C-alpha positions in Angstrom: 5.7 -5.1 -20.6 6.9 -1.6 -19.4 5.8 -0.1 -16.4 6.6 2.7 -14.0 6.5 2.1 -10.1 6.6 5.2 -7.6 7.2 4.6 -3.7 9.6 1.5 -4.5 11.4 2.3 -1.1 8.5 1.2 1.0 7.4 -2.2 2.3 4.8 -3.0 -0.4 7.0 -1.1 -3.1 10.3 -3.3 -2.3 8.3 -6.8 -2.4 6.2 -5.8 -5.8 9.3 -4.7 -7.6 10.6 -8.4 -6.6 8.0 -9.9 -7.9 7.3 -8.1 -11.2 10.9 -8.5 -12.1 10.5 -12.5 -11.6 7.8 -12.0 -14.2 10.0 -10.3 -16.3 8.6 -7.0 -16.4 10.6 -3.9 -17.8 10.8 -1.9 -14.8 11.2 2.1 -14.2 11.1 3.8 -10.7 10.6 7.4 -10.0 12.6 8.5 -6.8 13.2 11.9 -5.1 16.7 13.2 -4.7 18.8 11.8 -2.0 17.0 8.7 -1.8 18.5 5.6 -1.1 18.5 3.4 -4.4 21.5 0.5 -3.3 18.8 -2.0 -2.3 17.3 -2.2 -6.0 18.3 -4.4 -8.4 20.5 -3.1 -11.3 17.8 -4.8 -13.8 15.8 -1.7 -12.5 15.9 1.7 -14.3 15.8 4.8 -11.8 14.5 8.2 -12.6 15.8 11.2 -10.0 12.9 13.4 -9.9 13.3 17.2 -9.0 9.7 18.3 -8.0 10.5 21.5 -9.5 10.7 20.2 -13.1 7.9 18.4 -14.5 9.2 18.8 -17.7 11.8 16.5 -17.3 9.4 14.0 -15.8 7.1 14.1 -18.9 10.0 14.0 -20.9 11.0 10.6 -19.6 7.4 9.1 -19.7 7.3 10.4 -23.7 10.8 8.8 -24.3 9.9 5.4 -22.6 6.2 5.0 -23.8 5.3 3.2 -20.5 2.4 0.8 -20.8 1.3 1.5 -17.1 1.9 3.0 -14.2 1.6 1.6 -10.5 1.4 4.6 -7.9 2.4 3.4 -4.3 4.1 6.7 -3.0 2.9 8.3 -0.2 3.4 10.0 3.1 1.8 8.5 5.8 1.2 10.3 9.1 -1.2 9.0 11.6 -1.5 12.6 13.3 -0.3 15.6 11.7 0.8 18.9 13.1 0.3 21.8 11.3 3.9 22.0 9.5 3.1 18.8 8.0 0.4 20.0 5.8 3.0 21.2 2.9 4.7 17.8 3.4 1.3 15.9 2.9 -0.3 17.7 -0.1 3.0 17.9 -1.7 3.7 13.7 -1.4 0.0 12.8 -1.6 -1.6 14.8 -3.9 1.0 17.2 -5.8 3.6 14.3 -6.9 0.8 11.9 -7.8 -1.1 14.7 -10.2 2.2 15.1 -11.9 2.5 11.6 -12.6 -1.0 11.6 -13.8 -0.2 14.5 -16.1 3.0 12.8 -17.7 0.9 9.4 -17.7 -1.6 11.3 -20.0 0.7 13.1 -22.3 2.5 10.1 -23.0 -0.7 8.1 -23.3 0.0 5.6 -20.6 -2.6 3.0 -20.9 -3.5 1.9 -17.5 -2.8 3.5 -13.9 -3.1 1.6 -10.6 -3.5 3.6 -7.7 -2.9 2.7 -4.2 -5.9 3.8 -1.4 -6.5 2.8 1.9 -9.4 1.7 4.3 -9.0 4.9 6.2 -10.7 6.8 3.6 -13.9 4.8 5.1 -13.8 5.3 8.6 -17.1 4.0 10.5 -17.6 2.4 7.2 -18.9 5.2 5.4 -18.4 6.0 1.5 -16.0 8.5 2.5 -15.0 9.9 6.1 -11.0 10.2 6.4 -9.7 8.9 9.9 -7.1 11.9 9.6 -5.3 14.2 7.0 -3.3 11.5 5.4 -6.7 9.6 4.2 -8.2 12.8 2.9 -5.2 13.7 1.0 -5.6 10.3 -0.4 -9.2 10.7 -1.2 -8.7 14.4 -2.8 -5.9 12.6 -5.4 -8.8 10.0 -6.5 -11.2 12.9 -7.1 -8.6 14.6 -9.1 -7.7 11.5 -11.2 -11.3 11.6 -12.5 -10.5 14.4 -14.5 -7.7 12.6 -16.3 -9.7 9.7 -17.2 -12.5 11.9 -18.6 -9.5 13.4 -20.7 -8.0 10.7 -22.1 -8.2 6.9 -22.6 -6.2 6.2 -19.7 -7.6 3.7 -17.2 -7.5 4.4 -13.8 -8.4 2.0 -11.1 -7.5 2.1 -7.1 -6.6 -0.8 -4.8 -7.3 0.2 -1.2 -5.4 -1.8 1.5 -5.7 -1.9 5.6 -2.9 -3.3 7.5 0.1 -5.6 5.8 2.6 -7.6 7.1 5.4 -10.2 5.8 9.2 -10.6 6.0 11.9 -7.6 6.0 9.0 -5.3 7.3 11.1 -2.9 9.3 8.1 -0.8 9.9 6.9 -0.2 13.8 3.9 -2.7 13.1 2.2 -4.9 15.7 4.3 -8.3 14.7 7.6 -6.7 15.1 6.5 -4.9 18.4 5.5 -8.4 19.6 8.5 -10.1 18.4 10.9 -7.2 20.2 8.8 -7.9 23.3 9.4 -11.4 23.0 13.0 -11.0 22.9 13.3 -8.3 25.7 10.6 -10.2 27.9 9.1 -6.4 28.7 5.7 -6.1 29.2 3.4 -4.5 26.3 1.0 -1.8 27.1 -1.9 -1.8 24.6 -5.8 -0.6 24.4 -8.5 -3.1 25.5 -7.9 -4.8 21.9 -11.7 -4.9 21.0 -10.7 -3.6 17.7 -11.1 -5.5 14.7 -7.9 -6.3 12.6 -7.8 -6.8 8.9 -4.1 -7.6 8.1 -3.3 -9.0 4.8 0.1 -11.0 3.8 2.7 -9.3 1.4 2.8 -12.3 -1.0 -0.9 -12.1 -1.3 -1.0 -8.4 -1.8 1.7 -8.2 -4.4 0.0 -11.5 -6.3 -3.6 -9.1 -6.3 -1.8 -6.2 -7.9 -0.2 -8.9 -10.8 -3.9 -10.3 -11.5 -4.9 -6.7 -11.6 -2.2 -5.7 -14.3 -3.4 -8.9 -16.2 -7.2 -7.5 -16.3 -5.7 -4.1 -17.3 -3.8 -5.8 -20.2 -6.4 -7.6 -21.5 -9.4 -7.3 -23.9 -11.7 -6.9 -20.7 -9.8 -3.7 -19.6 -12.4 -1.1 -20.0 -14.4 -3.0 -17.2 -11.9 -1.6 -14.7 -12.1 2.0 -15.4 -12.7 4.2 -12.3 -13.2 0.9 -10.4 -12.0 0.7 -6.7 -11.0 -2.9 -5.4 -10.3 -3.8 -1.7 -7.7 -6.5 -0.4 -9.3 -7.9 2.5 -8.4 -10.6 4.8 -10.3 -13.7 5.0 -9.7 -13.9 8.5 -11.1 -10.8 10.8 -10.2 -11.2 14.5 -10.0 -8.7 17.4 -6.4 -7.4 18.5 -7.1 -9.8 21.4 -7.4 -12.8 19.1 -4.9 -12.0 16.7 -2.5 -12.0 19.6 -3.6 -15.5 20.7 -3.0 -16.6 17.0 0.6 -15.0 17.1 1.4 -16.9 20.5 0.0 -20.4 19.0 2.5 -19.8 16.2 5.8 -18.6 18.4 4.6 -21.0 20.9 5.3 -18.4 23.5 3.1 -16.2 25.5 3.2 -12.3 25.3 3.1 -10.1 28.6 0.6 -7.7 27.1 -1.4 -5.3 29.8 -4.8 -4.9 28.1 -6.1 -1.7 28.8 -3.4 0.3 29.9 -3.5 2.5 26.8 -6.4 4.5 25.2 -7.9 3.7 21.8 -6.3 6.2 19.8 -8.4 9.2 18.3 -11.0 8.3 15.7 -9.4 4.5 16.6 -11.0 2.3 13.8 -13.0 -0.7 15.6 -14.4 -2.2 12.5 -12.4 -1.8 9.1 -14.3 -0.9 6.0 -16.0 -3.8 4.5 -17.9 -2.6 1.6 -14.7 -3.0 -1.0 -15.1 -5.0 -4.1 -12.5 -8.0 -4.7 -10.3 -7.9 -7.5 -11.9 -10.4 -9.9 -10.0 -14.1 -10.0 -7.8 -12.9 -7.0 -8.0 -15.3 -4.0 -5.5 -15.2 -1.3 -3.3 -18.1 -0.9 -2.3 -17.9 3.0 -4.3 -18.1 5.8 -3.6 -15.6 8.8 -1.8 -18.4 10.9 0.3 -19.7 7.9 1.3 -16.2 6.9 2.5 -15.5 10.3 4.2 -18.8 10.6 5.8 -18.2 7.1 7.0 -14.6 7.8 8.8 -15.8 11.1 10.4 -18.6 9.5 11.8 -16.4 6.9 13.1 -13.7 9.7 14.8 -16.5 11.4 16.6 -17.9 8.2 
């Protein structure tokens, strides 16, 4: 199966590409000029896209006749400044729409989009936590036009927090691991917010399961559907720290309540999302944390 993937430089992208290569997919990726591609497997075909030359993108799609597209690329900003608006629109709306246009013209069969729980603040059908989430929703609304004017099947997987080995992002487990090494205290909020966090191995498996559905005789059932990857174990941030401490067998020096909650803090993540049929996470939260730490220490 020949597919095109955007956003391969991110944590999810790197893991998904490795997983699908092991399944013998023919993978092409779109990267921007000056992107670091040294980490990519030599089997992967790379298309360097100049944002001002959509004709070259369309030509690349026509020549390669992709079976499907997995769209991971996005610009995430928890809080934007006024000067960030252009970049957010370009990355999260304009670029994705150009990929959709090329997909439609070249008759791509299916398109998997990646959304976020942050589009559903306070568990509402639509209430964006921030401008980033608003741009993600805007892209989905634009995509509806393309599905109405072509046979392409568009579906979205919404994610919340993710973790796993080789994650270089400034995420909670990396923060705690660094604090254990430095013995420094960690200033945190009261820790009452519910955390929904999924292991990267389970997430890439979920994409694979959805690809198989979209390649089956039942593919039309997935048209314009939205699925959510949710953790089987939802705990407060405080409870999560206890699970982490149990796995590492060490106490964190956390000062609870020293920091204020963020503006529009998500106290309870969106819980209305539909699960991908036939997908089941393989790792419990504790086992996933343990596996992550084992691989980091190898």
